[in-house]
C-alpha positions in Angstrom: 9.8 5.8 -23.1 8.2 2.4 -22.0 10.4 -0.6 -22.4 9.0 -4.1 -22.6 11.4 -6.1 -20.6 9.7 -9.6 -21.2 6.7 -11.8 -21.4 5.7 -12.1 -17.8 6.5 -15.8 -17.7 10.1 -15.6 -19.2 12.3 -14.7 -16.4 10.1 -13.9 -13.5 7.4 -16.4 -13.6 7.6 -17.7 -10.2 8.3 -14.3 -8.4 5.4 -12.7 -10.4 3.2 -15.7 -9.4 4.0 -15.1 -5.6 3.6 -11.3 -6.1 0.1 -11.6 -7.6 -1.1 -14.1 -5.1 -0.6 -11.5 -2.3 -3.1 -9.1 -3.9 -6.9 -9.3 -4.9 -8.5 -10.5 -6.9 -5.4 -12.5 -7.9 -5.2 -14.2 -4.5 -8.6 -15.8 -5.2 -8.3 -16.8 -8.9 -8.0 -20.6 -9.8 -4.5 -21.6 -10.9 -5.5 -22.0 -14.5 -6.9 -18.5 -14.6 -3.7 -17.1 -12.9 -1.6 -19.1 -15.4 -3.6 -17.5 -18.3 -2.6 -14.0 -17.0 1.1 -14.9 -16.6 1.3 -16.4 -20.0 -0.4 -13.3 -21.7 1.1 -10.6 -19.6 4.1 -8.3 -20.3 6.3 -6.8 -17.7 7.0 -3.2 -18.8 9.3 -0.6 -17.4 8.2 2.9 -17.5 10.9 5.8 -16.4 9.6 8.5 -14.1 7.4 11.0 -15.8 6.2 8.6 -18.4 2.5 9.0 -19.4 0.9 5.6 -19.4 -2.5 6.7 -20.2 -4.1 9.9 -21.2 -7.6 11.2 -22.0 -6.9 11.3 -25.8 -10.1 10.2 -27.0 -9.1 6.7 -28.0 -10.3 3.8 -26.0 -7.9 2.3 -23.5 -5.9 -0.6 -24.9 -4.3 -2.1 -22.0 -5.0 -3.3 -18.4 -2.3 -2.6 -15.8 -1.1 -3.9 -12.4 1.7 -2.0 -10.6 4.6 -4.4 -9.7 7.1 -1.8 -8.6 7.0 2.0 -8.2 3.9 4.3 -8.1 1.4 5.8 -10.6 -0.5 9.0 -10.2 -3.8 10.0 -11.6 -3.8 13.7 -12.6 -6.7 15.9 -13.8 -6.7 19.3 -15.0 -8.5 21.7 -12.6 -8.4 25.5 -12.6 -5.4 25.6 -15.0 -3.3 23.1 -13.1 -2.8 19.3 -12.7 -4.3 18.1 -9.5 -3.4 14.7 -8.2 -6.7 12.7 -8.0 -5.3 9.3 -6.8 -2.1 7.4 -6.4 -1.7 3.7 -7.4 0.6 1.5 -5.5 2.0 -2.0 -5.4 -0.6 -4.7 -6.5 -3.2 -2.2 -7.7 -4.9 -2.4 -11.0 -6.1 0.2 -13.4 -8.1 1.6 -15.4 -11.1 -0.7 -14.7 -14.0 1.7 -15.5 -12.5 3.0 -18.8 -11.9 -0.7 -20.0 -15.4 -1.8 -19.0 -16.9 1.3 -20.8 -14.7 0.8 -23.8 -13.7 4.5 -23.8 -10.8 6.7 -23.0 -9.6 7.2 -19.3 -10.7 10.6 -17.9 -7.5 10.9 -15.9 -4.0 11.0 -17.0 -1.8 8.2 -15.4 1.9 9.1 -14.9 4.7 7.1 -13.4 5.8 9.0 -10.3 9.1 7.2 -10.1 10.9 4.5 -12.2 8.2 1.9 -12.3 7.4 -1.6 -13.6 3.8 -2.7 -14.5 2.4 -5.9 -15.6 0.4 -5.1 -18.8 -2.4 -7.2 -20.6 -4.3 -6.4 -23.7 -7.8 -5.2 -23.7 -8.8 -8.5 -25.3 -7.1 -10.6 -22.5 -9.1 -8.5 -19.8 -12.4 -9.0 -21.7 -11.8 -12.9 -21.9 -11.1 -13.0 -18.2 -14.1 -10.9 -17.4 -16.3 -13.3 -19.5 -14.9 -16.5 -18.1 -14.0 -15.9 -14.6 -16.5 -15.2 -11.9 -14.1 -14.0 -9.3 -12.4 -11.6 -11.9 -15.7 -10.4 -13.2 -16.9 -9.4 -9.6 -13.7 -7.7 -9.0 -13.8 -5.7 -12.3 -17.5 -4.8 -12.0 -17.2 -3.8 -8.4 -13.9 -1.8 -8.9 -10.9 -2.2 -6.9 -12.2 -2.5 -3.5 -11.8 0.9 -2.0 -11.1 1.9 1.5 -14.7 2.5 2.6 -16.1 -0.8 1.3 -13.0 -2.8 2.3 -12.9 -1.5 5.8 -16.8 -1.9 6.2 -16.7 -5.5 5.2 -13.8 -6.3 7.5 -15.5 -4.7 10.6 -18.8 -6.3 9.8 -17.2 -9.7 9.5 -15.3 -9.3 12.7 -18.4 -8.3 14.6 -20.6 -10.9 13.2 -18.1 -13.5 14.2 -18.1 -12.3 17.7 -21.5 -10.9 18.6 -23.8 -12.2 15.8 -25.3 -10.0 13.1 -28.2 -8.7 15.1 -26.0 -6.5 17.4 -24.6 -3.1 16.8 -23.3 -0.4 19.1 -24.7 2.0 16.8 -28.1 0.6 16.8 -30.8 2.7 18.3 -31.3 2.5 22.1 -35.1 1.6 21.5 -33.9 -1.6 19.9 -33.1 -2.9 23.4 -36.5 -2.4 25.0 -37.9 -5.7 25.6 -41.3 -4.7 27.2 -43.7 -1.6 27.6 -42.9 0.7 30.3 -44.4 0.5 33.8 -45.7 3.9 34.8 -48.2 5.8 37.1 -49.1 9.2 38.1 -48.1 11.8 40.6 -50.9 11.3 43.1 -50.6 7.3 43.3 -49.8 6.3 46.9 -46.3 4.8 47.7 -47.7 1.5 48.8 -49.6 1.1 45.6 -46.5 1.8 43.4 -44.4 -0.6 45.4 -47.1 -3.3 45.0 -47.2 -2.7 41.2 -43.4 -3.0 40.9 -43.4 -6.2 42.7 -46.2 -7.5 40.5 -44.4 -6.5 37.4 -41.0 -7.7 38.5 -39.4 -4.3 37.8 -36.9 -2.1 39.7 -38.3 1.3 38.5 -41.4 3.1 37.9 -41.9 6.2 35.7 -44.2 8.9 36.9 -45.9 10.7 33.9 -48.6 13.5 33.3 -51.6 13.1 31.3 -49.7 13.6 28.0 -47.2 10.9 28.8 -44.3 13.2 29.6 -42.0 11.8 32.3 -42.3 13.9 35.5 -40.1 11.6 37.8 -38.7 8.1 38.4 -38.8 6.0 41.3 -36.4 3.1 41.9 -35.9 0.5 44.6 -32.6 2.3 45.4 -34.8 5.4 46.1 -37.1 3.3 48.3 -34.2 1.8 50.4 -32.6 5.4 50.8 -35.8 7.0 52.0 -36.9 4.4 54.1 -33.6 4.5 56.2 -34.2 8.4 56.5 -37.9 8.7 56.9 -39.4 5.4 57.4 -42.4 3.8 55.8 -45.0 6.2 54.5 -47.6 4.0 52.6 -50.0 6.8 51.9 -47.6 9.4 50.8 -48.0 10.5 47.1 -45.3 8.9 44.9 -44.5 12.5 43.8 -43.0 13.1 47.2 -40.7 10.1 46.9 -39.6 10.2 43.3 -36.5 11.7 41.6 -38.1 14.6 39.7 -37.1 15.7 36.2 -35.5 12.5 35.3 -32.7 12.3 32.6 -34.4 11.4 29.4 -33.1 10.4 25.9 -34.7 10.1 22.6 -35.4 6.6 21.0 -33.0 6.9 18.2 -30.0 7.7 20.3 -27.1 5.2 19.5 -26.5 2.4 22.3 -23.0 3.7 22.6 -24.1 7.3 23.4 -26.7 6.0 25.8 -24.1 4.2 27.7 -21.9 7.4 28.0 -24.8 9.4 29.3 -25.5 6.7 32.0 -21.6 6.6 32.8 -21.3 10.5 33.0 -24.6 11.1 34.9 -24.2 8.0 37.2 -27.6 6.9 36.7 -28.9 3.3 36.7 -32.0 3.7 34.9 -32.5 5.5 31.6 -35.9 6.9 30.5 -36.5 6.5 26.9 -38.9 8.8 25.0 -40.3 9.3 21.5 -40.8 13.0 20.8 -40.9 13.6 24.6 -43.5 11.0 25.4 -42.6 7.9 27.5 -41.5 4.9 25.5 -39.8 2.7 27.8 -37.1 2.3 30.6 -33.8 0.4 30.3 -32.0 -0.5 33.6 -28.1 -0.5 33.7 -28.1 -4.4 33.7 -30.4 -4.3 30.5 -27.9 -2.1 28.7 -24.8 -3.9 29.6 -25.7 -7.4 29.9 -25.7 -7.9 26.2 -22.1 -6.6 25.9 -21.0 -7.6 29.4 -19.6 -4.2 29.7 -19.4 -2.5 33.1 -18.9 1.0 32.1 -21.4 2.5 34.6 -20.0 0.7 37.4 -16.5 1.8 36.5 -17.5 5.3 36.2 -19.1 5.2 39.6 -16.1 3.7 41.2 -13.9 6.6 39.8 -16.5 9.4 41.1 -16.5 7.9 44.6 -13.0 7.0 45.0 -11.4 8.0 48.2 -7.9 6.8 47.6 -5.6 7.1 44.6 -5.0 3.3 44.9 -8.7 2.9 43.9 -8.2 5.3 40.9 -5.3 3.2 39.8 -7.5 0.0 40.0 -10.0 1.9 37.8 -7.3 2.7 35.2 -6.3 -0.9 35.0 -9.9 -1.8 34.5 -10.1 0.6 31.5 -7.9 -1.7 29.7 -10.2 -4.7 30.1 -13.1 -2.5 29.1 -11.3 -1.4 25.7 -10.6 -5.1 25.2 -14.4 -5.9 25.3 -15.2 -2.9 23.2 -12.6 -4.0 20.5 -14.1 -7.6 20.6 -17.5 -6.3 20.0 -16.8 -4.1 16.8 -16.9 -0.8 18.6 -15.8 2.1 16.3 -12.3 3.6 17.2 -13.9 7.1 17.9 -16.4 5.5 20.4 -13.6 3.8 22.2 -11.2 6.8 22.3 -14.1 9.1 23.2 -14.9 6.7 26.1 -11.2 6.8 27.4 -11.1 10.5 27.2 -14.3 10.8 29.2 -13.2 8.3 31.9 -9.8 10.1 32.0 -11.7 13.3 32.5 -13.4 11.8 35.4 -10.1 10.5 36.9 -8.6 14.1 36.6 -11.6 15.6 38.2 -11.4 13.0 41.1 -7.6 13.6 41.6 -8.2 17.3 41.9 -10.9 16.7 44.5 -8.6 14.3 46.5 -5.7 16.9 46.3 -8.0 19.5 47.6 -8.7 17.5 50.5 -5.1 16.6 51.3 -3.3 19.8 50.2 -6.2 22.4 50.5 -8.1 24.0 47.4 -7.1 27.0 45.6 -8.1 30.3 47.1 -9.9 31.3 43.8 -11.9 29.6 41.0 -9.6 27.9 38.5 -10.1 26.2 35.2 -8.3 22.8 34.4 -7.6 22.7 30.8 -6.5 19.7 28.5 -4.7 19.7 25.1 -3.9 17.5 22.2 -5.5 14.1 22.1 -7.5 14.4 25.3 -9.0 17.6 24.1 -9.9 16.1 20.9 -11.2 13.0 22.7 -8.8 10.9 20.7 -6.9 9.2 23.5 -5.5 5.5 23.5 -4.4 4.0 26.8 -1.0 4.8 26.2 -0.8 8.5 26.6 0.8 11.2 28.4 -0.9 14.2 30.1 -1.1 17.6 28.2 -2.9 20.0 30.6 -2.8 23.6 31.7 -4.4 26.0 34.3 -6.5 29.2 33.6 -7.2 31.6 36.5 -8.2 35.1 37.0 -5.9 37.5 38.7 -4.9 41.5 38.6 -1.7 42.1 36.9 0.1 42.9 40.2 -0.9 39.7 41.8 -0.4 37.3 38.9 3.0 35.9 39.7 2.2 35.4 43.5 -1.1 33.5 42.4 0.9 31.5 39.9 3.4 30.4 42.3 0.7 29.0 44.8 -1.3 27.3 42.0 1.7 25.7 40.5 2.5 23.8 43.9 -1.1 22.6 43.8 -1.1 21.6 40.2 2.3 19.9 40.3 0.7 17.6 43.0 -2.0 16.7 40.7 0.4 16.1 37.9 2.3 13.7 40.1 -0.8 11.8 41.0 -1.8 11.5 37.4 1.6 10.2 36.5 1.4 7.6 39.2 -2.0 6.6 37.5 -0.5 6.0 34.1 -1.2 9.3 32.5 2.5 9.9 32.3 4.5 13.1 32.9 4.5 15.1 29.6 8.2 15.0 28.2 7.5 18.5 26.6 6.4 20.0 29.9 2.9 20.7 28.9 1.5 20.5 32.3 -0.5 22.7 34.6 2.3 22.7 37.3 4.8 24.3 34.7 4.8 28.2 34.4 4.3 28.2 30.8 1.0 26.3 31.1 -0.1 28.1 34.4 -1.5 31.4 33.1 -4.1 34.0 33.9 -6.8 34.7 31.3 -5.0 37.7 30.2 -1.8 35.8 29.8 -3.4 33.1 27.8 -5.0 35.7 25.4 -1.6 37.6 25.1 0.2 34.1 24.4 -2.0 33.3 21.6 -2.0 36.8 20.2 1.8 36.7 19.9 1.9 33.3 18.2 -0.8 34.3 15.6 0.1 38.0 15.0 4.0 37.6 14.9 4.4 33.9 13.9 7.8 32.0 13.6 8.2 28.5 12.9 9.7 28.0 16.4 6.7 29.6 18.0 4.2 27.8 16.0 5.9 24.4 16.5 5.9 24.9 20.3 2.3 26.2 20.6 0.4 24.1 18.0 -0.9 21.7 20.6 -2.8 24.6 22.3 -5.0 25.0 19.5 -6.6 21.7 20.5 -8.1 22.9 23.9 -10.9 21.8 26.0 -12.2 22.4 29.7 -12.1 19.4 32.1 -13.2 21.5 35.0 -14.1 24.9 35.5 -15.4 28.1 33.4 -16.1 26.7 30.0 -17.6 30.0 28.6 -14.5 32.1 29.1 -12.3 29.5 27.4 -14.8 29.1 24.4 -14.8 32.9 24.0 -11.1 32.8 23.7 -11.3 30.0 21.1 -13.8 31.9 19.0 -11.4 34.9 19.0 -8.5 32.5 18.0 -10.6 31.5 14.9 -11.2 35.1 14.1 -7.5 35.9 14.2 -6.1 33.0 12.4 -8.4 33.6 9.4 -7.0 37.0 9.1 -3.2 35.9 9.3 -2.0 34.4 6.0 1.7 34.1 7.4 0.5 32.1 10.4 -1.6 29.7 8.3 1.4 29.2 6.0 3.8 28.3 8.8 1.2 26.1 10.3 0.8 24.3 6.8 4.5 24.1 6.2 4.9 22.4 9.8 2.1 19.9 9.1 4.0 18.9 5.7 7.2 18.0 7.9 5.9 14.5 8.2 5.3 12.0 5.5 3.4 8.7 5.6 5.6 5.6 5.5 4.8 4.5 1.9 7.5 3.0 0.1 8.5 3.4 -3.4 9.7 -0.1 -4.0 8.1 -1.9 -1.0 4.7 -1.4 0.5 5.9 0.5 3.5 9.0 2.6 4.6 10.2 1.0 7.8 12.9 1.5 10.4 16.0 -0.5 9.7 17.5 -0.9 13.1 17.2 0.6 16.7 14.9 -0.6 19.4 12.0 -1.2 17.0 13.4 -2.5 13.8 11.0 -3.0 10.8 8.3 -1.0 12.2 6.8 2.6 11.9 5.2 4.9 14.5 1.3 4.8 13.5 0.8 7.8 15.7 3.3 10.2 14.5 3.7 9.0 10.9 0.0 8.4 10.2 -2.4 9.6 12.7 -0.7 12.9 13.6 -0.6 13.9 9.9 -4.4 13.7 9.6 -4.9 15.5 12.9 -2.6 18.3 11.7 -4.1 18.6 8.3 -7.6 18.8 9.7 -6.5 21.3 12.3 -4.8 23.5 9.6 -8.0 23.5 7.4 -10.3 24.0 10.3 -8.3 27.1 11.5 -8.2 28.4 7.8 -12.0 28.1 7.4 -13.3 29.1 10.9 -14.3 25.7 12.0 -14.8 25.5 15.7 -14.8 21.7 16.2 -12.0 20.3 18.2 -12.0 16.6 17.4 -10.5 15.4 14.0 -13.6 13.7 12.7 -15.8 16.6 13.5 -13.3 18.9 11.8 -13.4 16.9 8.8 -17.3 16.7 8.7 -17.7 20.4 9.4 -15.0 21.3 6.7 -17.5 19.8 4.0 -20.2 22.5 5.2 -17.9 25.4 4.5 -16.6 24.0 1.3 -13.1 23.3 2.9 -13.3 19.7 1.6 -15.4 17.6 -0.9 -17.7 15.2 1.0 -16.4 12.1 -0.8 -12.7 13.1 0.2 -13.8 14.0 3.8 -15.5 10.7 4.2 -12.4 8.8 2.9 -10.1 10.8 5.2 -12.3 10.0 8.3 -12.6 6.3 7.5 -8.7 6.1 7.3 -8.3 7.9 10.6 -10.7 5.6 12.2 -9.2 2.5 10.8 -5.6 3.6 11.8 -7.0 4.6 15.4 -8.4 1.0 15.6 -5.1 -0.5 14.5 -3.2 1.5 17.3 -5.7 0.5 20.0 -5.4 -3.2 18.8 -1.6 -2.8 19.1 -1.8 -1.5 22.6 -4.1 -4.3 23.8 -1.7 -6.9 22.1 1.3 -5.3 23.9 -0.5 -5.3 27.1 -1.6 -8.9 26.9 1.9 -9.9 26.1 3.4 -8.0 29.1 5.3 -5.6 26.9 5.7 -1.8 27.1 3.1 0.0 25.3 4.4 1.8 22.2 3.0 3.1 18.9 5.5 1.0 16.7 3.6 -1.2 14.3 5.2 -4.0 12.1 2.9 -4.4 9.1 4.3 -8.1 8.7 2.2 -9.0 11.7 -1.0 -8.1 9.9 -3.0 -10.4 7.8 -3.1 -9.7 4.1 -6.5 -7.9 4.3 -5.4 -5.6 7.2 -2.1 -5.0 5.4 -3.8 -3.8 2.3 -6.3 -1.8 4.2 -3.3 -0.1 6.0 -1.7 0.8 2.7 -5.1 2.2 1.4 -5.3 4.3 4.6 -1.7 5.7 4.4 -2.6 6.7 0.7 -5.6 8.6 2.1 -3.1 10.2 4.5 -0.9 11.2 1.6 -3.9 12.7 -0.3 -5.1 14.7 2.6 -1.7 16.2 3.0 -1.8 17.3 -0.8 -5.3 18.5 -0.5 -4.4 20.6 2.4 -1.4 22.1 0.7 -3.4 22.9 -2.4 -6.3 24.5 -0.6 -3.9 26.6 1.7 -1.9 27.7 -1.4 1.4 25.8 -1.1 
């Protein structure tokens, strides 16, 4: 039964004032309005299990703010109570019901012994009438995860770049002039003269329908002059680079940057429905952001020594700094890190082939975990494996030779900061250097005869991607795995139970549950205690519903399409994942600037009040996703 401990100001006035000032909208209220709330409120104790509000039909009589403890919102669905939301410290309810002068549609229950500040409906209505700040809060609802994160990011980007720039904007928005073009039969001398007159470094060659046939750049001119000499009357079709890489006008700036980096091109042809719209040079694309992505990618691809690759890895940290400062989304940054790391791995393989000799047969270099999902931060270890074809009688001998080669690659990657995997998930280890038949047999054993130990050891392999080699064969196995997992209830159950082992660090009394001692006191691990939970839940649901995507965000999006998640929930989980990743990236950059070893230990007290509140909201979404997963899998 609820117990009114006191009027809010009788014994707890100053502590309540400090508490309310830490939470919106009370942090923005004038002192007189806050005093009104303190003088009219009651501090009420609710034992665990107490129903604070129920859909009884009578209009809601009170406005609440959680002072200690937690309150859950339950709704009856399919003959069982399902948790709709959880209300934590400093949060208010039930705004919509009070404004609508109706009963709540959700039962509100104290999860643990809880204290709430409580005001009458009349006090709530008076403050809505008289306080602009409180009215804005009430009418807008409690600022939810999506709106709060969105405003926070917009303010940060606007303060650093101005409101007219976004890395998500269409590439066509960077076109400052019409394209300069010509036709295939135009003489070389005429083309060079036109380029000089127009002050451009490239010319697009088109057909009669304005479709790009080729591109000619000053770099092409210098290269061909050195090889063949000046040929003024030669048609430009003989000197151009045929079939240029083109992108559509609505491609986001960031994706265009990735294309330029991966393809190693200095000019990008922009089209609208296949017809020439314009050309962007590397300097045009990156001058605005002062990013050097294409140059960095080129340095990696053409490195001849491991020391050069080490310098490129160091330059990646500066690039991440620049992207963070310009409001890039977390998935853009982690995708970029993974793509550049892929290029580093490919270059290391090439250099080891030069120094130690190449394998005597085609091999496929696999990556697992965060690199496979393209969710890598700078602080990461290497998770990789090797796939090869061999007859059963020769498999062991082939493996022994390949392990020597792969171990050298692992060592070089470790020297570049892609550190040795503590769990031994590396191509140079026998358990990760397998023939195609052995990989298939290994997964079959895990899925068809699962045990908790097998699943725990092998779960990382279910996030798999090819870095170099035969993608088709690996993709065929991945599709087979999806078919197998949908048929095996026991496997999915064990996988789900494993995903429920971790819990987000939400406190019952305080905001967060933090470490009390050790090397990193008063912190929690944002990777293992938050991000990993979302990753694991998305993986479980993806395998259960036959979703083939590897990245966490793509899994969440595709689960909506197969009725594996509600769209509104998937969007909230994705936003939580993105923001937690961003906090992790920022943490690593701060540690690096301070000369500290990089770790995933975050102290929430180092965050400003807004970021702290958003962190709590994100962790609540993590908690909701775990419950959602367990419910949908049947636990």
